[in-house]
C-alpha positions in Angstrom: 22.8 47.4 94.1 20.7 44.5 92.9 21.9 42.1 90.3 19.2 39.5 90.8 18.1 38.1 87.4 20.5 40.4 85.4 24.1 40.6 84.5 26.3 42.5 86.9 26.9 45.4 84.5 23.1 46.0 84.5 22.7 46.1 88.2 20.1 48.4 89.7 21.2 50.9 92.4 18.9 51.6 95.3 19.3 54.6 97.6 17.1 56.8 99.8 15.5 59.7 98.0 17.4 62.2 100.1 20.8 61.0 99.0 20.0 59.6 95.6 21.2 62.5 93.5 24.5 62.7 95.5 25.3 59.0 96.1 26.9 56.3 93.9 28.1 52.8 94.6 31.5 52.1 93.0 32.2 48.4 92.4 35.2 48.9 90.0 37.5 49.2 93.0 38.3 46.8 95.9 36.8 47.1 98.3 33.6 48.5 96.7 32.6 51.9 98.2 29.6 54.1 98.7 30.5 57.7 97.6 28.5 60.6 98.9 29.1 63.9 97.3 28.2 67.3 98.8 28.0 65.9 102.3 25.4 67.6 104.5 24.7 67.5 108.2 21.5 65.6 107.5 23.5 62.8 105.9 24.7 61.8 109.4 23.4 58.4 110.6 23.6 54.7 110.2 24.1 53.3 106.7 23.3 49.7 106.0 24.6 47.4 103.4 23.2 43.9 102.7 25.0 41.4 100.5 23.2 38.3 99.3 25.1 35.3 97.9 23.9 32.4 95.9 25.8 29.8 97.9 26.7 31.6 101.1 24.8 33.2 103.9 23.7 36.8 103.6 26.0 39.4 105.2 24.9 42.6 106.7 27.1 45.6 107.5 26.4 48.9 109.3 28.5 52.1 109.2 27.8 55.1 111.5 28.6 58.3 109.6 29.3 61.3 111.8 29.5 64.7 110.1 31.6 67.3 111.9 
């Protein structure tokens, strides 16, 4: 999600075209979570999350999703 230059409640979500209709990023819970609905074998892979802060270094996270 991108909140640069806008209030948090008007954040813009970005996702790959393949998962866009089935993915949502939930920030109302802690920790925030990426929810994928209707999981498919093709969804398997590495998902990346980048968090930029105003006064702290950027943090990058990777999660490897294995569909069985």
